[in-house]
C-alpha positions as CSV (number, residue, x, y, z in Angstrom):
1,M,0.0,0.0,0.0
2,F,2.7,2.4,1.0
3,K,5.3,1.1,-1.5
4,G,6.9,4.0,-3.3
5,L,5.1,6.6,-1.2
6,F,8.3,8.2,0.1
7,D,10.6,7.5,-2.9
8,N,10.7,11.2,-3.9
9,F,10.4,12.6,-0.4
10,P,13.0,15.3,0.3
11,W,14.7,13.6,3.2
12,S,17.9,15.5,2.9
13,T,16.0,18.8,3.1
14,I,14.1,17.7,6.2
15,I,17.2,16.5,7.9
16,M,19.0,19.8,7.2
17,I,16.0,21.7,8.6
18,L,15.9,19.5,11.7
19,L,19.7,19.9,12.2
20,L,19.4,23.7,11.8
21,G,16.7,23.7,14.5
22,V,18.9,21.5,16.8
23,V,21.9,23.7,16.3
24,V,20.1,27.0,16.9
25,I,17.9,25.8,19.9
26,G,20.6,23.8,21.5
27,S,23.1,26.6,21.3
28,L,20.7,29.1,22.8
29,L,19.8,26.8,25.7
30,L,23.5,26.2,26.4
31,Y,24.3,29.9,26.0
32,K,22.0,30.8,28.9
33,K,23.8,28.5,31.3
34,M,27.4,28.8,30.1
35,Q,30.1,31.2,31.1
36,K,29.7,34.3,28.9
37,R,32.9,34.0,26.9
38,A,32.3,30.3,26.2
39,G,28.7,30.9,25.3
40,T,29.8,33.6,22.8
41,C,32.2,31.2,21.2
42,L,29.5,28.6,21.0
43,L,27.1,31.1,19.3
44,I,29.8,32.0,16.7
45,S,30.2,28.3,15.8
46,A,26.4,27.9,15.7
47,A,26.1,30.9,13.4
48,L,28.7,29.5,11.0
49,I,26.9,26.1,10.9
50,A,23.5,27.7,10.5
51,I,24.7,29.8,7.6
52,A,26.1,26.7,5.9
53,L,22.8,24.8,6.4
54,V,20.8,27.7,4.9
55,L,23.2,27.8,1.9
56,S,22.7,24.1,1.5
57,L,18.9,24.5,1.5
58,C,19.4,27.1,-1.3
59,N,21.3,24.5,-3.4
60,L,24.6,26.1,-2.5
61,G,25.8,23.3,-0.3
62,I,28.8,21.0,-0.4
63,N,30.4,20.5,-3.9
64,M,30.3,16.7,-4.0
65,G,33.1,15.2,-5.9
66,I,33.1,12.1,-8.1
67,D,33.6,9.7,-5.1
68,F,30.3,10.8,-3.5
69,A,28.2,12.1,-6.4
70,G,29.3,9.4,-8.9
71,G,30.4,10.1,-12.5
72,L,33.6,10.5,-14.4
73,S,36.9,12.3,-13.8
74,I,39.5,12.5,-16.5
75,K,42.9,14.3,-16.4
76,Y,44.8,15.1,-19.6
77,D,48.1,16.7,-20.3
78,M,47.2,19.0,-23.1
79,G,50.8,19.9,-23.9
80,D,49.9,23.6,-24.1
81,V,47.6,26.2,-22.6
82,F,44.0,25.4,-23.6
83,E,40.8,27.3,-24.0
84,D,37.7,26.4,-22.1
85,A,35.6,27.2,-25.2
86,D,37.3,24.3,-27.1
87,I,36.6,21.8,-24.3
88,E,33.0,23.0,-24.0
89,A,32.4,22.6,-27.7
90,A,33.8,19.0,-27.6
91,L,31.6,18.2,-24.7
92,K,28.6,19.7,-26.3
93,N,29.1,17.7,-29.5
94,A,29.3,14.6,-27.3
95,G,25.9,15.5,-25.7
96,I,27.3,16.4,-22.3
97,K,25.7,19.3,-20.4
98,D,26.6,18.8,-16.7
99,Y,30.4,19.1,-16.4
100,Q,33.3,21.0,-14.7
101,I,36.5,22.1,-16.4
102,V,39.6,22.7,-14.2
103,H,43.0,24.0,-15.2
104,A,45.7,22.3,-13.3
105,G,49.5,21.9,-13.3
106,S,52.3,24.4,-12.7
107,E,52.0,25.7,-16.3
108,Q,48.2,25.2,-16.6
109,H,48.7,22.6,-19.3
110,E,46.6,19.9,-17.5
111,L,42.9,19.6,-18.1
112,Q,40.8,18.0,-15.3
113,L,37.4,17.2,-16.5
114,R,34.5,16.1,-14.3
115,V,31.3,14.8,-15.7
116,K,28.4,13.6,-13.5
117,S,25.9,12.4,-16.2
118,I,27.7,9.2,-17.0
119,D,25.9,6.0,-16.0
120,S,28.1,3.2,-17.4
121,E,31.6,2.3,-18.3
122,E,30.5,2.0,-21.9
123,G,29.4,5.6,-21.7
124,V,32.9,6.6,-20.4
125,E,34.6,5.0,-23.4
126,A,32.2,6.6,-25.8
127,L,32.8,10.0,-24.3
128,R,36.6,9.6,-24.3
129,T,36.6,8.6,-28.0
130,S,34.4,11.6,-28.9
131,I,36.3,14.3,-27.1
132,E,39.8,13.0,-27.7
133,G,39.1,12.7,-31.4
134,E,38.0,16.3,-31.6
135,L,40.6,17.9,-29.2
136,V,43.6,16.1,-30.7
137,Q,43.0,17.9,-34.0
138,K,43.6,21.3,-32.3
139,Y,46.0,20.3,-29.5
140,T,48.4,18.0,-31.3
141,E,50.6,17.6,-28.2
142,M,47.7,16.2,-26.2
143,K,48.7,12.9,-24.4
144,T,45.6,10.8,-24.6
145,N,47.5,7.6,-23.7
146,D,48.6,9.0,-20.3
147,A,45.1,10.1,-19.3
148,T,44.1,9.5,-15.7
149,V,40.5,8.2,-15.6
150,S,38.3,7.7,-12.5
151,Y,34.8,6.4,-12.7
152,V,32.4,5.8,-9.8
153,G,28.9,4.5,-10.3
154,G,25.9,5.8,-8.4
155,T,25.6,2.7,-6.2
156,A,29.3,2.8,-5.2
157,S,29.1,6.5,-4.4
158,T,26.1,6.0,-2.2
159,T,27.8,3.1,-0.3
160,L,30.9,5.2,0.2
161,L,28.8,8.1,1.7
162,K,27.0,5.7,4.1
163,N,30.3,4.1,5.2
164,A,31.8,7.5,5.8
165,V,28.9,8.6,8.1
166,L,29.0,5.2,9.8
167,A,32.8,5.5,10.4
168,V,32.4,8.8,12.2
169,L,29.4,7.6,14.3
170,I,31.4,4.5,15.4
171,A,34.4,6.6,16.3
172,A,32.3,9.0,18.3
173,A,30.5,6.1,20.2
174,C,33.8,4.4,21.0
175,M,35.3,7.7,22.3
176,L,32.2,8.3,24.4
177,I,32.5,4.9,26.0
178,Y,36.2,5.3,26.7
179,I,36.0,8.8,28.2
180,A,32.9,7.8,30.3
181,L,34.9,4.9,31.8
182,R,38.2,6.8,32.1
183,F,36.7,10.0,33.4
184,D,33.0,10.4,33.8
185,L,29.8,10.4,31.6
186,G,29.6,14.2,31.7
187,M,33.1,14.6,30.2
188,G,32.3,11.9,27.7
189,A,29.2,13.7,26.5
190,A,31.0,17.1,26.4
191,A,33.9,15.5,24.4
192,V,31.5,13.9,21.9
193,L,29.7,17.2,21.5
194,G,33.0,18.8,20.8
195,L,33.8,16.2,18.1
196,V,30.4,16.9,16.5
197,H,31.2,20.6,16.6
198,D,34.6,20.1,14.8
199,V,33.1,17.9,12.1
200,L,30.2,20.3,11.5
201,I,32.7,23.2,11.3
202,M,34.7,21.3,8.7
203,L,31.5,20.6,6.7
204,A,30.5,24.3,7.0
205,F,33.7,25.4,5.5
206,M,33.3,22.8,2.7
207,V,30.1,24.8,1.9
208,F,31.9,28.2,2.1
209,F,34.8,27.0,-0.1
210,R,32.6,25.0,-2.6
211,S,33.9,27.0,-5.6
212,F,37.4,25.5,-5.3
213,M,37.0,22.6,-2.9
214,Q,35.2,19.3,-3.5
215,M,34.3,16.5,-1.1
216,N,35.9,13.3,-2.1
217,S,37.2,10.2,-0.2
218,T,40.2,12.2,1.0
219,F,37.8,14.3,3.0
220,V,36.7,11.3,4.9
221,A,40.3,10.5,5.8
222,A,40.8,14.1,6.9
223,M,37.6,14.0,9.0
224,L,38.6,10.8,10.8
225,T,42.1,12.3,11.4
226,I,40.6,15.4,13.0
227,V,38.3,13.3,15.2
228,G,41.3,11.5,16.6
229,Y,43.5,14.7,16.8
230,S,40.8,16.8,18.4
231,I,39.9,14.3,21.1
232,N,43.5,14.3,22.2
233,N,43.5,18.0,23.1
234,T,40.2,17.5,24.9
235,I,41.5,14.5,26.9
236,I,44.6,16.5,28.0
237,I,42.4,19.3,29.3
238,F,39.8,17.0,31.0
239,D,42.7,15.1,32.7
240,R,43.8,18.4,34.2
241,V,40.1,19.3,35.1
242,R,39.7,16.0,36.9
243,E,43.0,16.5,38.8
244,N,42.1,20.0,39.9
245,H,38.5,19.0,40.7
246,N,39.8,16.3,43.1
247,K,42.2,18.7,44.9
248,T,41.1,19.6,48.4
249,A,42.8,23.0,48.2
250,L,40.6,23.9,45.2
251,A,37.3,22.6,46.7
252,S,36.0,26.1,47.0
253,L,36.2,26.8,43.3
254,S,33.1,26.4,41.1
255,R,33.2,24.0,38.1
256,V,33.6,26.9,35.7
257,Q,36.6,28.2,37.7
258,I,38.1,24.7,37.7
259,V,37.8,24.6,33.9
260,E,39.3,28.0,33.5
261,K,42.3,27.1,35.6
262,S,42.8,23.8,33.8
263,V,42.6,25.4,30.4
264,K,45.2,28.0,31.4
265,E,47.5,25.3,32.7
266,S,47.2,23.3,29.5
267,L,47.2,26.3,27.1
268,G,51.0,26.4,26.4
269,R,51.0,22.7,25.5
270,T,48.0,23.1,23.2
271,I,49.5,26.1,21.4
272,N,52.8,24.4,20.8
273,T,51.3,21.1,19.5
274,T,48.8,23.0,17.3
275,L,51.3,25.3,15.7
276,T,53.8,22.4,15.1
277,T,51.1,20.4,13.3
278,L,49.9,23.5,11.4
279,V,53.3,24.3,10.0
280,T,53.6,20.8,8.5
281,I,50.1,20.8,7.1
282,L,50.5,24.3,5.7
283,A,53.7,23.2,3.9
284,L,51.7,20.2,2.4
285,Y,49.0,22.6,1.2
286,I,51.3,25.2,-0.3
287,L,53.7,22.8,-2.0
288,G,51.4,19.8,-2.6
289,V,49.5,18.8,-5.7
290,D,45.8,19.2,-6.0
291,S,45.0,15.8,-4.5
292,I,47.2,16.6,-1.4
293,K,45.5,20.0,-1.1
294,E,42.1,18.4,-1.0
295,F,43.3,16.5,2.0
296,A,45.4,19.3,3.7
297,L,42.8,22.1,3.7
298,P,40.1,20.2,5.7
299,I,42.9,19.2,8.1
300,I,43.9,22.8,8.6
301,I,40.3,23.8,9.3
302,G,39.8,20.8,11.6
303,I,42.9,21.5,13.6
304,L,41.9,25.1,14.2
305,A,38.3,24.1,15.1
306,G,39.6,21.3,17.4
307,A,41.9,23.7,19.3
308,Y,39.0,26.2,19.5
309,S,36.5,23.8,20.9
310,A,38.9,22.0,23.3
311,N,39.9,25.3,25.0
312,L,36.8,27.4,24.7
313,I,33.7,25.1,24.5
314,N,34.1,21.5,25.7
315,G,35.1,22.1,29.3
316,Y,32.4,24.7,29.8
317,I,29.8,22.3,28.5
318,W,30.9,19.8,31.2
319,A,30.8,22.7,33.8
320,V,27.1,23.4,33.2
321,I,26.0,19.7,33.7
322,P,24.6,19.4,37.2
323,E,27.1,17.5,39.3
324,K,24.5,15.2,40.7
325,K,23.8,13.9,37.1
326,V,27.4,13.2,36.4
327,A,28.7,9.6,37.1
328,K,31.3,9.3,39.8
329,A,34.7,10.1,38.3
330,V,37.3,7.3,38.2
331,R,39.8,8.2,40.8
């Protein structure tokens, strides 16, 4: 009876609207209870995420690459600087309307062509034969035999996207369990919220940088890297929070004051490790090829977001959780 009823239902739009509501309402509720500076930092993050969600609802969301959207990616060495009009004419003659042309290489001699409207490997071969036959006549130095071709079908791209989401959820769940056992449930919840914050900030900047940044499988690797890197900063601070919270000499301090003291004591270590990592990743981004840059830029964003949340948000979320609701800390 209900078969096919929801086949064309806009689930992605509904999910984005619900997520927008959760971000806005949740941030406002926490803002009322949190220390003013931390609450302001949380609102800044919420505003960035909300803007990205609104842009996504307006069809200006993440620029999905071949790995997630499916389709064809071909890279040619044209042997000389080429004109977009020539490429567009060849694609038009081949019946292709949905495509993206990218100039690559140090001398801009490389053509990177992305086509989403290819549904079979036979179609890939037919397209290559058509455009190569036309372009070789004008660009005689074009190296068709050395072309780099990547094709991902619709089913494979959907599976990859599901596995990426599942990987992040499993990582977050395992970290929640570990921190809840090692510290307490309140710290575990605060740490996982911090991880969600960092991932959402990375996704938000993927929306803002959609004109020159695509989401491919390298982004999943970057996201999982940041999940692990960010939780490390948070655990260092929470370890200091637990230590100070258990000191008899500091028993008169409130939970917010304990967090402030712990963050200050850990700040030098956080700055040093963050800057050391950033120098390396910035070098990769500046000197690396396009595929390395697709990996390095999300890492840079994630490192900054992780340091931001670990020092200015996560601990204060723990501080507003009523102590009677927090599991007894492991001494």
